[in-house]
Structure formats: C-alpha cells, structure tokens
N, C-alpha and C positions, 0 to 999 in steps of 0.2 A: 822248256818253260816258254809258251808264246809273249811276244811283247807287249806292252800295255801300249794305247791308244788314246790322246787325248788331242782335243779339239779346243781352240781357244777363237773364241768368236764373242759377240757381241751385236746385238741389232742396230744401234747407236754406233756410228763411224768416230773416232776422235778421242778413243777410250784408250788408246796404244796396244791394240791384240799383237802387233808385230813386236814391238818394243819388247811385249813380255815373253813371246814367241821365241825369238833370236838370243835373248840373253837367258834364260832358262834352258833352253837347249843345248846352248854354248856352254854355259856353267857345267850343266849335268855334265856332260862329254868332256872337257878340259880340264875342271877343278877336281870335281869329283874322285878323278884317276889315283889324287893324292890321298884319299880316303881306303884307298881297299877295294874302291869300285872300277869295275871296267865297263863304263857304258859306250853300247853302239846306238847311237842318236841320230835318228833321221829326223829332218825336218820338212815338212809338203805345203811349198808356197800354193795354195789354192783359192788365189785373189787374182783378178786380170789387173790389179795395180802394181802387182810385183814387187811391192815395196821390200818384200823379207828378201826377195833375191837381189834387188840392188846392193842391199845392205851386206852381203855377204861374200858378192862377187864382181870383181872388177870388171868394166863393161866388155872388153876385148874377150874376156872368158865367157860372159853372159852372150853375147851376140852370136858367138861359137856353138854356144850349145842349144841358143834358140832355132839357129839356121840348120843345126843338125837333129832337130827336132827331140830333142832331150830333155821335155819341159811337161808338166802337168798334163797338155792338152793331148799328147798321145796316149796318156791312159784313158781317156773319153771318147776319142773320135780316131778313125783309121787314116784317113788320107787329107792333111791338112790342107792340101794344095786344092780342095774342092769346096773352101768353106764358102757359105753365102751367108751375108749378114743378115737375110730375112727369114732363111729356113735351118732348124738346125741338123746337122748331119748327125742320122742315126746309124752307126755300124752294123754291119752285116754279122759279126760275130761276135761274141763273147771274152774271146781271149784278148786281154790287155799284154803288153811288150813287159817283160822282165824288169825290177826295180834296177836291176846290175847294169841294164842297157840304157837306163837314162839319170840314173843317180849320178852325183858329181861328190867329191871329197871337199871340203872346206876345211878341216882340222884331224889330223890322225897323229896317234901316239906310240911309242914302241910297245907298251901295255895292249894296244888292241885298242883304246879308248878311240871312238872316230863322231865326227860330226859331219854326214852326209846332207846334203839338199835335192830336192828333187824341185827347179825352180819354176817357175810360172812366167806367163806370156800377156800382152794387152790381147793377142788373137782369142784368149778363153774370154774376154765379152760376148764373142759370137755363141758362146754356147749359152751364157747368159740369158742372151736377148733373143735367141732366134726360137722361131716357135715351131715346136714338134708337129708333122703332121702325121705323125706314128708313135709307138707304146715309147718310152725312151729306157725301160726296161735294158736292153742291152749296155746302155751308159752305165746303169745302175748295179749290174752285174760285174761288166770290168774294173769299174772303181773296188767293188765289194772284193772280188779276187785278188786286185794289184795290193789290198789293205791287209788280206789274208797272208801272202807272202812278206810283205813288208813285218808284219811280225814275227816270223821264221828267221827273219835275218835281224831285228835290232830288239833290243833290249826297251826301248823309247821311240815313240811315234809322236810328234806334235804337228797337228795341221793347222794355219795360219790362212782361218775360214775369212770367204768373204760377208761380209755386214748384212748382207741381204736375204731374205726370204728366196732362194732357188734351186735349181738342181745341185747345185755346191754344199749348202745346208743340208738339206734332205740328204744326201750320199754319207756327207762328214758327220754327222750326228748318229744317224744306223747302223756307223761302224766303227763307234770310237766306243771306250768304256768310260771316260770323262769328258766333263766340258768346262773348262776353266772360263770364267765371263771376268773378263777386266771392266772395271767400274772407276769411271773419272766422277771427280767431286761436281756434279752438278745437279740445278733443281730436277731433272728430270731421269735423276739416276734409279727412284724407286718403279719409277714406270715402266722404265728400262729392262730393268732386273724381272719384272711381271712378266714383261713381254716374252723375254727370252725364257723363262721355265715355262710358260705356255706354252710356248714353241718348242721345245725339247719334249713336251708331254705328247706334243699330237703327233712328233715322228718318231716315238716309239714303235717298236714292232712288238707285238705281242704285249706281256709283261714286261717286256727286256727294255732297259734305254739308259741312254749314259748319265753317271751320278754327276749333278753340276756343283761347281766351286766359286765362288764369287772372290775375286781378288781385289782390292782397291789399289789402283795405280794414280800415279802423278801426286801421291798426297805430300802434305807437308811435314817437313823434318822435324817441326817442334809443337805441333798440335792437331786433334783431332777434328773434322769438320762436322758441321751440323749433319749434314747428308750422311754420314759413315755412323754417326752414333743414331738416327734415325732406322737406319738398314740394320744396323747389328741388333738394335731394340727389338725389330720386326721378327715375332715368332717363327714366320714362314722362312725369312732367310738367317736367321741368327746362328744354327746348328751348319750352313754349310759357305759359312765367312773363313777366310785364312787369314789365322792369328794375326800373322805378318802381312804389313803392308809394302810395295816397292812405291820409296819415295820419289820425290823430284829431284832428281838429279843432273847435270850439263852431261856427265860423264855417259849416261843411257841413250842420249842423242848423237852419240859420237862416232858408233859402227856404222861404216859408210865403207861399200867398195871392199870389203874383207878386213880393214883396218880399223883400232879403236876400240877393242874388245875392252871391257870393264878391268878385268885384272893386270893390264898392260899400260892402263891411263896414268900419266904421271899429274895431272893438273888438281885444283886444290879439290877437296873433299873425295877425290878418287878413291880412297883406301875407305872411306864412311860408304860411298858407293858400292865398292866390293862387298864389303861386308852386309849391305843391304840384300844385292842380289843374293849373296851366298844363303842368307838366312830363308829368304824366301825360295827359294831352288830345292831346299834341303825339307821344308816344309810342302812343295809340291812334289817332290820324290815320296814323301813321306804317304801325303794323301792320297796319292794315284797307286800306291802300291810297290812303285820301283824300287823303294829304301826299303826293305824289311827291318 
C-alpha cells in the first residue's frame, strides 16, 4: 500500500506551517506507536529558509549533511557546484538520488516507527529565483520520481512547502494527496484561503488534485475568534475545516536543534499542549486516510 503524501502550505507567511509539519510528523511517529501503529514518517523541508531542518537537527549535523549534498536541492538539480544566481540549472537527466542516500533519521524506535528528514538549504533559493532558459520538465520529473519512491518506503510523507507560488509549490501540490492549510487568526485569513484554494485548483492535472484541509493554528485556549467563526460559517470552507485547532502554547515553539519535543516538555501547560497536538494529529491521520 503506497504511503500518503501531504503538503503543508499557505500563500501567506507567519501562519505556523513549519510548527504544524514538525509537531504532527513527530507525534505521528513517536506517540502513535503506543496505540498499535508503526508509522514510518518522512518530513521534507521544501523551503529555502530551512526552519524545519534547524528545528530538528543540531547545527554540526545539519552542516555536515549540507556539505555532503544530502538536501532536497540534490533532488532538483545535479551539480550544486555550478549554481548560478541568475539562471536556473536544469538537469540533463530525470533520475533523482535515492531517498535512502539523502535522508537522515531524527527519531527511531524498536518497533520500527521512524521519523526521517530530507533537509533543505538556503541554496534552494537559487532554484526559486533563477530564470530557466529551457523547460523545467526534468526538474518536475525528478521530484515526481523521488516522491514515488518515498511513497514506497513511508506510511506518511509531509512536505513543508515554500509559502509563495514557485516550482516548489507546483511540484509539491501535483505530487500530494492532501494539502493542509494552516490558518492564523488575522483579518486577511479568508482572502488567504480563497487564494490557496484557487491555486490548488489551478495546479491540478486533469481531474485529480490534492484534497484541501483547513487547520486553525495559534488559536486561543479559551475562545473562538471572529475570523475562525467566519471561515467555518462559509459554505465553501466549512466541510474542509479541521474540527480541532492547534492552540497557542509556548511548548510548540521550543523544539529546536532536535530538543524540546512536546511530550518531553515539563513546563507549565505542557501536558495540555501535548494533549492538544495529540488530538490534532489523530484527526490529521484520520482525514488523510493514514489512520483507518
């Protein structure tokens, strides 16, 4: 049974997409093993800011992987030594590296559950900004083949995607089964969701495309905001909203350099934060079909 691929993205920054990606991915691998599930989870950092990589890896380990060219950049291009800031280097062949050659294991357990990561790099920005003189089809083909291999080896693949329209969003959405749209409480939230759903429709190939889900993030622990009420009341969005929300807890911001997972946090409200992320992860796994 092929694994499920989920893109986490929003065209607007500051909505906590990396927080959503890392905590749901980590919880799925580390916590659900205690509920009769053995999940192999892969996180792909597909953002030049590489915040996900910084949260999960210590600097020494990260820079060693970057030096060894074990990042998502190697999936898209062949020769990272010939990067041109003005022109996109399109590879001559459509064969990407194997996931086993570039992934790094973050968490592993005796029952087989794992959390692996494909790190990102700031050099990925050259792909985002470079002008292509030829078709980018080889890049798109390499990414598609890479994701196909990932499906064969993992139960769940989560892509933490760059928040702007680019070849990253195009390739990510076209190779995903679902897209989770984190939404923070701000006055332009409804407009942002409309832009996202329109973008998702535009990137569909034929009649297929990823199923969208709206996850309210950074919500109050005691009240429901007017923005959330407005979106849930909208007939275009009500059916795709998560029932549960990811609330605003300090514990969610403390995962850094591979330390500070929510279930290990001993500070105030950490138990409530753990219960919150567990509940949201369970709904996430159910919505995406990973949890039958």
